Rosetta silent file (secondary structure, phi, psi, omega in degrees, C-alpha in Angstrom):
SEQUENCE: MPIDPWRPCDPESGDHFLIFERRFRYLVQDPGHQLRVRWMPTVLECPVCQAEHGLRLALQESADLLVQAQCHRGHTWPEPRVERTQFAAYSRIRAGTGAADDLWPVEAGFGEEPPEPIDYLHQLKEGWGYGAKYLGRKAKTRMKAQVRRPVKKMRQKAVSEAMRPVAAGLRTAWAWQAGGTEPVNKPRAKKAPAPPKTPPLSAYRKAYGMNAPKKGPRCLVCEDTGRITAPGISIPCSECSGRGPGGGE
SCORE:     score description
SCORE:     0.000 S_00000001
   1 L     0.000  120.822 -179.258  112.972  137.204 -101.365 S_00000001
   2 L   -57.361  152.000  175.974  116.332  137.627  -99.500 S_00000001
   3 L   -82.019  128.873  176.452  116.283  137.655  -95.615 S_00000001
   4 L   -63.709  122.416  179.577  116.995  141.075  -94.103 S_00000001
   5 L   -71.443  -17.467  173.785  120.302  140.696  -92.141 S_00000001
   6 L   -98.032   21.638  179.870  119.110  143.349  -89.746 S_00000001
   7 L   -74.293  128.568 -179.466  115.858  141.687  -89.010 S_00000001
   8 L   -76.464  156.340  177.279  115.290  141.582  -85.228 S_00000001
   9 L  -106.685  113.759 -173.665  114.645  138.466  -83.353 S_00000001
  10 E  -130.117   81.027 -174.515  111.589  138.540  -81.050 S_00000001
  11 H   -64.329  -25.271  179.763  110.556  135.002  -79.956 S_00000001
  12 H   -70.383  -31.606  179.897  107.792  136.314  -77.660 S_00000001
  13 H   -90.923    2.522 -178.282  106.048  137.945  -80.667 S_00000001
  14 L    77.601   21.393  173.066  106.557  134.781  -82.844 S_00000001
  15 E  -112.965  111.352 -176.914  109.350  136.372  -85.043 S_00000001
  16 E  -110.763  131.103  178.861  112.349  134.096  -85.085 S_00000001
  17 E  -152.695  116.843 -178.199  115.550  135.069  -86.899 S_00000001
  18 E  -130.901  143.874  174.498  118.976  133.358  -86.233 S_00000001
  19 E  -118.347  136.445 -175.229  122.311  133.477  -87.923 S_00000001
  20 E  -121.355  124.884  177.148  124.755  130.568  -87.511 S_00000001
  21 L   -79.307  -43.921 -179.312  128.562  130.808  -87.961 S_00000001
  22 L   -92.492  179.595 -178.310  129.022  127.071  -87.472 S_00000001
  23 L   -65.471  149.138 -178.021  127.032  124.234  -89.153 S_00000001
  24 E  -112.072  140.444 -175.666  123.354  123.907  -88.243 S_00000001
  25 E  -126.265  137.446  176.502  121.725  120.490  -87.575 S_00000001
  26 E  -110.915  169.027 -176.312  118.160  119.458  -87.851 S_00000001
  27 E  -103.352  130.826  177.004  116.511  116.241  -86.490 S_00000001
  28 E  -126.222  135.954 -178.443  115.590  113.267  -88.513 S_00000001
  29 E   -73.183  132.294 -178.093  113.929  110.183  -86.974 S_00000001
  30 L   -72.916  118.874  176.568  116.133  107.016  -87.088 S_00000001
  31 L   -75.645  -10.912  178.934  114.272  104.371  -89.130 S_00000001
  32 L   -77.949  -12.634  177.432  116.408  101.561  -87.469 S_00000001
  33 L  -111.942  110.100  179.631  114.504  102.040  -84.160 S_00000001
  34 L   -91.613  -38.860 -176.506  110.873  100.969  -84.273 S_00000001
  35 L   -81.118  -25.237 -179.049  110.074  100.522  -80.617 S_00000001
  36 L  -129.404  132.694  178.715  111.796  103.715  -79.487 S_00000001
  37 L   -73.220  124.691  176.974  111.970  107.034  -81.258 S_00000001
  38 L  -126.086  130.330 -178.561  115.552  108.053  -81.824 S_00000001
  39 E  -101.176  147.983  175.802  116.518  111.332  -83.535 S_00000001
  40 E  -117.341  115.885  174.807  119.611  111.748  -85.726 S_00000001
  41 E   -68.768  126.288 -177.537  121.156  115.193  -86.001 S_00000001
  42 E  -123.049  139.340 -177.883  121.719  115.944  -89.726 S_00000001
  43 E   -77.610  134.689  176.607  123.745  118.965  -91.067 S_00000001
  44 L   -89.941  139.191  179.996  121.691  121.441  -93.124 S_00000001
  45 L  -140.292  159.743 -178.475  123.277  122.681  -96.354 S_00000001
  46 L   -75.384  128.257 -176.481  122.303  124.945  -99.178 S_00000001
  47 L   -66.904  -13.798 -179.085  120.604  122.946 -102.069 S_00000001
  48 L   -91.781  -58.442 -174.995  122.425  125.211 -104.650 S_00000001
  49 L  -110.557   -0.106  178.901  125.953  125.550 -103.482 S_00000001
  50 L    59.995   31.691  172.498  126.054  123.059 -100.575 S_00000001
  51 L   -71.823  139.024  176.277  127.239  125.730  -98.127 S_00000001
  52 L  -112.689  -17.192 -177.388  127.089  124.530  -94.537 S_00000001
  53 L  -109.288  151.489  176.050  128.499  127.615  -92.718 S_00000001
  54 L    72.810   32.478  173.232  126.998  131.137  -92.431 S_00000001
  55 E   -84.593  153.814 -178.382  123.311  130.150  -92.775 S_00000001
  56 E  -119.182  127.798  172.135  120.369  132.320  -91.867 S_00000001
  57 E  -123.049  135.093 -177.258  117.030  130.826  -90.711 S_00000001
  58 E  -134.418  145.021  175.890  113.898  132.951  -90.213 S_00000001
  59 E  -149.486  128.700  171.586  110.323  132.111  -89.224 S_00000001
  60 E  -118.510  111.156 -168.180  107.323  134.409  -88.670 S_00000001
  61 L   -61.988  -31.587 -175.609  104.732  132.244  -87.058 S_00000001
  62 L   -79.290  -19.114 -172.827  101.836  134.452  -88.193 S_00000001
  63 L  -128.945  -25.719 -174.760  102.765  134.467  -91.901 S_00000001
  64 L  -102.022  132.261  175.375  105.211  131.597  -92.710 S_00000001
  65 L   -87.342  -27.516 -178.953  104.179  127.945  -93.056 S_00000001
  66 L  -128.106  160.402 -179.779  107.738  126.784  -93.471 S_00000001
  67 E   -74.968  133.945  177.614  111.156  128.044  -92.107 S_00000001
  68 E   -91.090  136.793 -175.249  112.916  130.295  -94.546 S_00000001
  69 E  -128.391  156.456 -178.577  116.618  129.752  -95.114 S_00000001
  70 E  -154.467  136.584 -179.878  119.475  131.668  -96.762 S_00000001
  71 L  -101.492  169.855 -172.546  123.143  130.958  -97.275 S_00000001
  72 L   -70.939   -6.250  177.218  125.964  133.533  -97.245 S_00000001
  73 L   -92.099   -2.231  177.854  125.995  133.571 -101.113 S_00000001
  74 L   100.429   -5.892 -177.098  122.468  134.836 -101.210 S_00000001
  75 L   -72.865  132.168 -176.331  120.546  131.697 -102.120 S_00000001
  76 E  -118.699  135.256  177.791  117.067  131.726 -100.518 S_00000001
  77 E  -156.850  153.594  169.593  114.722  128.691 -100.178 S_00000001
  78 E   -81.521  136.960 -172.891  111.949  127.375  -97.921 S_00000001
  79 E  -109.657  100.741  177.765  113.221  124.573  -95.686 S_00000001
  80 L   -77.687  -21.772 -176.668  110.725  121.854  -94.955 S_00000001
  81 L   -66.455  -25.181  176.510  113.350  119.659  -93.224 S_00000001
  82 L   -97.078  117.100 -177.772  113.480  122.035  -90.199 S_00000001
  83 L   -71.947  142.528 -172.901  110.239  121.753  -88.205 S_00000001
  84 H   -63.623  -46.750 -174.903  108.520  125.015  -87.218 S_00000001
  85 H   -62.218  -44.034 -177.370  107.952  123.903  -83.551 S_00000001
  86 H   -63.527  -47.170  175.694  111.532  122.719  -83.017 S_00000001
  87 H   -60.776  -41.140  177.583  112.977  125.889  -84.555 S_00000001
  88 H   -67.198  -35.351  177.153  110.700  128.102  -82.461 S_00000001
  89 H   -68.386  -42.045  178.913  111.667  126.180  -79.228 S_00000001
  90 H   -64.322  -39.322  176.488  115.351  126.534  -80.186 S_00000001
  91 H   -64.044  -42.990  177.937  114.975  130.262  -80.858 S_00000001
  92 H   -63.601  -35.388  172.433  113.365  130.736  -77.374 S_00000001
  93 H   -57.756  -45.897 -177.427  116.268  128.770  -75.865 S_00000001
  94 H   -65.443  -34.086 -177.604  118.775  131.001  -77.575 S_00000001
  95 H   -80.499  -12.700 -179.291  116.928  134.192  -76.363 S_00000001
  96 L    89.134   14.080 -178.852  116.739  132.898  -72.768 S_00000001
  97 L  -115.352   15.570 -175.260  112.946  132.740  -72.582 S_00000001
  98 L   -73.606  156.225  169.950  112.554  128.992  -73.172 S_00000001
  99 L   -99.677 -176.906  179.863  110.660  126.658  -70.894 S_00000001
 100 H   -67.583  -29.933  178.642  111.539  123.179  -69.731 S_00000001
 101 H   -67.924  -19.937 -177.639  109.537  121.597  -72.592 S_00000001
 102 H   -89.458    5.094 -176.331  111.743  123.362  -75.115 S_00000001
 103 H   -87.610  -16.573 -169.804  114.964  121.639  -74.074 S_00000001
 104 H   -71.505  -34.795  173.659  114.480  118.319  -75.702 S_00000001
 105 H   -61.359  -35.225  179.810  115.341  119.434  -79.257 S_00000001
 106 H   -69.112  -44.000  178.319  118.620  120.881  -77.933 S_00000001
 107 H   -66.477  -29.684  179.374  119.359  117.628  -76.025 S_00000001
 108 L   -79.855   -7.364  176.339  118.683  115.618  -79.088 S_00000001
 109 L   112.493    1.290 -176.997  121.247  117.589  -81.096 S_00000001
 110 L   -71.546  141.777  173.063  119.018  120.228  -82.811 S_00000001
 111 E   111.219 -169.755 -172.114  120.717  123.731  -83.453 S_00000001
 112 E   -74.653  138.871  175.611  124.178  125.027  -84.184 S_00000001
 113 L   -58.996  139.909  179.514  127.114  122.731  -83.590 S_00000001
 114 L   -72.369  157.996  179.869  129.019  123.473  -80.381 S_00000001
 115 L   -67.575  155.744  176.067  132.580  124.860  -80.792 S_00000001
 116 L   -64.352  142.141 -178.856  135.510  122.477  -80.714 S_00000001
 117 L   -65.399  145.540 -177.499  136.866  121.713  -77.287 S_00000001
 118 L   -85.314  126.563  179.074  139.971  123.704  -76.256 S_00000001
 119 L   -85.637   84.168 -177.319  143.161  121.701  -75.837 S_00000001
 120 H   -63.354  -36.758  178.312  144.569  123.564  -72.840 S_00000001
 121 H   -60.771  -44.340  179.626  147.534  121.207  -72.612 S_00000001
 122 H   -62.630  -41.952  178.557  148.452  121.856  -76.260 S_00000001
 123 H   -64.921  -37.934  176.130  148.164  125.608  -75.707 S_00000001
 124 H   -65.293  -43.317  179.156  150.333  125.467  -72.585 S_00000001
 125 H   -59.429  -46.497 -179.690  152.965  123.534  -74.545 S_00000001
 126 H   -65.246  -38.690  175.478  152.866  126.074  -77.342 S_00000001
 127 H   -61.565  -42.924  174.538  153.145  128.910  -74.858 S_00000001
 128 H   -66.922  -33.930  176.775  156.097  127.402  -73.123 S_00000001
 129 H   -65.379  -45.415  179.218  157.755  126.715  -76.457 S_00000001
 130 H   -60.694  -45.853 -176.341  157.208  130.301  -77.583 S_00000001
 131 H   -63.109  -37.412  176.736  158.465  131.628  -74.282 S_00000001
 132 H   -64.155  -44.019  176.629  161.608  129.443  -74.470 S_00000001
 133 H   -59.631  -45.620 -177.678  162.254  130.607  -78.049 S_00000001
 134 H   -61.370  -49.545  177.233  161.744  134.190  -77.101 S_00000001
 135 H   -64.038  -39.882  176.160  164.242  133.994  -74.176 S_00000001
 136 H   -61.299  -45.007  176.996  166.717  132.196  -76.365 S_00000001
 137 H   -52.776  -50.827 -177.011  166.453  134.949  -79.033 S_00000001
 138 H   -62.976  -40.977  176.653  166.978  137.646  -76.382 S_00000001
 139 H   -59.845  -42.923 -177.829  169.993  135.810  -74.891 S_00000001
 140 H   -66.386  -39.870  178.869  171.497  135.410  -78.337 S_00000001
 141 H   -62.384  -39.639  179.295  170.967  139.078  -79.147 S_00000001
 142 H   -68.301  -41.481  178.461  172.646  140.114  -75.861 S_00000001
 143 H   -62.282  -40.913 -179.114  175.690  137.902  -76.629 S_00000001
 144 H   -67.267  -37.941 -178.442  175.930  139.289  -80.121 S_00000001
 145 H   -68.175  -36.453  173.800  175.766  142.793  -78.772 S_00000001
 146 H   -62.470  -32.752 -179.523  178.568  142.181  -76.245 S_00000001
 147 H   -87.323  -35.887 -177.001  180.741  141.019  -79.042 S_00000001
 148 H   -78.300  -31.393 -175.133  179.795  143.592  -81.674 S_00000001
 149 H   -60.451  -46.412 -177.295  179.840  146.772  -79.401 S_00000001
 150 H   -68.435  -38.030 -178.035  183.645  146.690  -78.788 S_00000001
 151 H   -66.008  -39.373  178.989  184.365  145.833  -82.418 S_00000001
 152 H   -62.276  -42.995  175.324  182.095  148.687  -83.535 S_00000001
 153 H   -58.427  -43.769 -179.899  183.948  151.131  -81.213 S_00000001
 154 H   -68.865  -39.082  179.736  187.357  150.042  -82.499 S_00000001
 155 H   -63.991  -42.500 -175.918  186.112  150.389  -86.086 S_00000001
 156 H   -70.830  -34.695  177.354  184.742  153.898  -85.463 S_00000001
 157 H   -68.803  -41.519  178.791  188.043  154.878  -83.735 S_00000001
 158 H   -62.085  -46.612  178.269  190.195  153.523  -86.635 S_00000001
 159 H   -57.157  -46.777  179.526  188.040  155.419  -89.145 S_00000001
 160 H   -58.910  -42.507  175.981  188.266  158.531  -87.141 S_00000001
 161 H   -68.392  -35.213 -178.009  192.112  158.307  -86.919 S_00000001
 162 H   -79.085  -28.359  177.789  192.377  157.547  -90.580 S_00000001
 163 H   -91.045   -0.087 -176.837  190.135  160.458  -91.611 S_00000001
 164 H   -63.262  -47.861  176.709  191.729  163.032  -89.251 S_00000001
 165 H   -56.505  -43.651  178.411  194.370  164.101  -91.924 S_00000001
 166 H   -60.638  -38.845  177.102  191.725  164.309  -94.517 S_00000001
 167 H   -68.292  -35.896  176.884  189.579  166.565  -92.291 S_00000001
 168 H   -64.301  -42.504 -178.868  192.623  168.818  -91.500 S_00000001
 169 H   -65.277  -40.860  178.379  193.310  169.130  -95.252 S_00000001
 170 H   -62.708  -40.863  176.272  189.642  169.990  -95.886 S_00000001
 171 H   -62.039  -45.235 -177.899  189.614  172.643  -93.158 S_00000001
 172 H   -65.120  -37.914 -178.869  192.832  174.190  -94.549 S_00000001
 173 H   -66.275  -43.169  179.152  191.460  174.203  -98.143 S_00000001
 174 H   -66.845  -36.676  175.841  188.207  175.868  -96.874 S_00000001
 175 H   -68.444  -35.416  175.444  190.141  178.394  -94.945 S_00000001
 176 H   -65.934  -46.595 -176.325  192.323  179.319  -98.034 S_00000001
 177 H   -65.480  -28.660  177.212  189.125  179.573 -100.172 S_00000001
 178 L   -80.020   -8.397  176.614  187.549  181.889  -97.519 S_00000001
 179 L   111.210   17.543 -179.130  190.441  184.171  -97.648 S_00000001
 180 L   178.685  174.600 -179.668  192.827  183.187  -94.904 S_00000001
 181 L  -107.994  147.225  177.673  194.283  180.412  -92.868 S_00000001
 182 L   -92.378  131.092 -178.925  192.846  179.253  -89.650 S_00000001
 183 L   -64.182  138.551  178.453  195.334  179.036  -86.740 S_00000001
 184 L   -65.956  -52.067  179.396  196.004  175.557  -85.601 S_00000001
 185 L  -111.827  105.275  176.516  196.281  176.243  -81.894 S_00000001
 186 L   -78.604  134.444  178.557  194.043  179.030  -80.770 S_00000001
 187 L   -68.312  145.598 -179.225  195.021  180.774  -77.566 S_00000001
 188 L   -80.571  140.016 -179.041  192.610  180.172  -74.760 S_00000001
 189 L   -73.375  134.047 -179.587  190.688  183.135  -73.570 S_00000001
 190 L   -81.194  140.943  175.977  191.741  184.230  -70.075 S_00000001
 191 L   -72.763  139.545  179.114  189.131  184.422  -67.432 S_00000001
 192 L   -64.151  135.712 -178.799  188.281  187.809  -66.042 S_00000001
 193 L   -62.518  145.126 -179.045  189.596  188.391  -62.550 S_00000001
 194 L   -69.625  137.646  176.708  186.981  188.174  -59.768 S_00000001
 195 L   -61.003  146.640  179.203  185.926  191.484  -58.306 S_00000001
 196 L   -64.698  148.249 -178.277  187.167  192.235  -54.764 S_00000001
 197 L   -83.341  139.634  177.548  184.843  191.319  -51.959 S_00000001
 198 L   -85.395  126.241 -177.756  183.304  194.150  -50.024 S_00000001
 199 L   -72.223  161.747 -177.560  183.807  193.712  -46.243 S_00000001
 200 L   -74.445  170.415  174.971  180.813  193.818  -44.018 S_00000001
 201 H   -61.006  -34.908 -178.857  179.701  196.830  -41.908 S_00000001
 202 H   -72.177  -24.798  174.432  180.916  195.206  -38.649 S_00000001
 203 H   -68.958  -33.480  174.670  184.499  195.075  -39.999 S_00000001
 204 H   -65.291  -45.671 -179.589  184.345  198.882  -40.556 S_00000001
 205 H   -61.273  -48.216 -178.913  183.036  199.423  -37.069 S_00000001
 206 H   -64.813  -32.817 -176.474  185.753  197.286  -35.607 S_00000001
 207 H   -75.600  -35.353 -179.969  188.493  198.976  -37.595 S_00000001
 208 H   -91.259    0.774  176.635  187.336  202.499  -36.481 S_00000001
 209 L    76.069   28.364 -178.008  186.563  201.519  -32.837 S_00000001
 210 L   -94.997  142.008  178.159  182.838  202.227  -33.114 S_00000001
 211 L   -79.320  154.482  179.169  180.335  200.629  -30.890 S_00000001
 212 L   -72.355  143.746  179.494  177.348  198.747  -32.430 S_00000001
 213 L   -67.037  143.346  175.696  174.078  200.666  -32.376 S_00000001
 214 L   -74.925  142.762  178.743  171.635  199.697  -29.744 S_00000001
 215 L   -73.836  142.259  177.255  168.503  197.908  -30.701 S_00000001
 216 L   -79.516  177.134  178.442  165.226  199.676  -30.140 S_00000001
 217 L   -60.671  147.527  177.274  162.112  198.320  -28.341 S_00000001
 218 L   -72.091  -35.141 -179.237  160.390  195.317  -29.781 S_00000001
 219 L  -112.166  112.593 -177.444  156.950  196.880  -29.325 S_00000001
 220 L   -77.025   -7.913  177.450  156.694  200.422  -30.610 S_00000001
 221 L   -88.072  -43.922  177.547  153.371  201.044  -28.987 S_00000001
 222 L  -105.472   -2.599 -175.050  154.138  200.381  -25.277 S_00000001
 223 L    48.806   50.245  176.212  157.970  200.420  -25.761 S_00000001
 224 L    64.309   17.978  176.617  158.240  196.988  -24.057 S_00000001
 225 L   -91.317  -16.521  178.981  156.451  198.191  -20.902 S_00000001
 226 L    88.787  -14.918 -173.623  153.332  196.000  -21.444 S_00000001
 227 E  -137.105  153.951  176.253  150.877  198.832  -20.791 S_00000001
 228 E  -104.531  115.378 -176.870  149.641  201.967  -22.589 S_00000001
 229 E  -115.885  140.691  178.763  149.677  204.875  -20.151 S_00000001
 230 E  -154.975  165.860 -179.657  148.214  208.391  -20.419 S_00000001
 231 L   -53.713  113.716  175.639  146.887  210.854  -17.922 S_00000001
 232 L    77.388   13.082  178.425  144.185  208.862  -16.159 S_00000001
 233 E  -129.796  133.561  170.289  144.664  205.750  -18.522 S_00000001
 234 E  -153.213   97.569  179.081  146.597  202.589  -17.917 S_00000001
 235 E  -125.217  156.376  177.141  145.517  199.591  -20.018 S_00000001
 236 E   -63.734  145.295  179.925  147.350  196.511  -21.245 S_00000001
 237 L   -65.289  130.518  179.159  149.059  196.755  -24.589 S_00000001
 238 L   -86.999  -14.505 -178.067  147.048  195.089  -27.418 S_00000001
 239 L   -82.934  -46.065  176.344  150.048  194.679  -29.822 S_00000001
 240 L  -102.743   19.004  176.754  152.212  192.576  -27.413 S_00000001
 241 L    58.721   24.182  177.962  149.238  191.329  -25.425 S_00000001
 242 L    71.275   24.042 -176.529  150.398  193.188  -22.339 S_00000001
 243 L  -119.535   38.318  172.264  153.382  190.879  -21.737 S_00000001
 244 L   -67.339  165.355  178.470  156.215  193.401  -22.174 S_00000001
 245 L   -64.935  -19.613 -174.812  159.339  193.177  -20.025 S_00000001
 246 L   -92.259   -7.638 -172.178  158.264  196.275  -18.038 S_00000001
 247 L   171.036 -159.410  179.140  154.803  195.090  -17.036 S_00000001
 248 L    99.897 -178.972 -174.411  151.628  193.348  -18.399 S_00000001
 249 L   -80.574    0.000    0.000  149.725  190.384  -17.351 S_00000001
């Protein structure tokens, strides 16, 4: 029965399901060491297609006696080489719920192979090389543009000068076909004269010897006296706050 790829992994409930992109290693006791137990990490592979990458391992402690394995091609088999206790300990370590006693299989080499170390010096060299090539291409492009731009302008100008008589002939033929000839030099339209400026009112008063009208009071309520007066009433003006030139506070 194939392993469900969406099967959840719950190590606390005894349900372990792990997918490995890199190669998976199980532990085998080294027969060359009799006095001291030594474990040898061995790569697990599919017994049918010998696939080493993309393996799936599952174990349900309440129902499975052996760890169930499946490759990416769909081959499924019980795997007695992977011990249940070691696989359960590794699953708890992967889930972050493992104890200190679960670390020894990982330290011995059990589990998925670690990724290859990153060669930062090589990547820096490749980055500098790419940057230098990029800047060189940009500089070369700018130099070519400086040379090609004047040549392109001269070529366009030469083509325009050469095609000018052809264009004139085509315009004449089109004008004859339309029923008349188009004048070569069209007279420019004359601009309309600007309208005369109207003099201001002060100029008229000055010409006729008229005096300028006197300005009225700034406050129309108290007429700049600062107070409102009536028979038996004299109060400060509320519009100009009683500060008129003729009185007020």
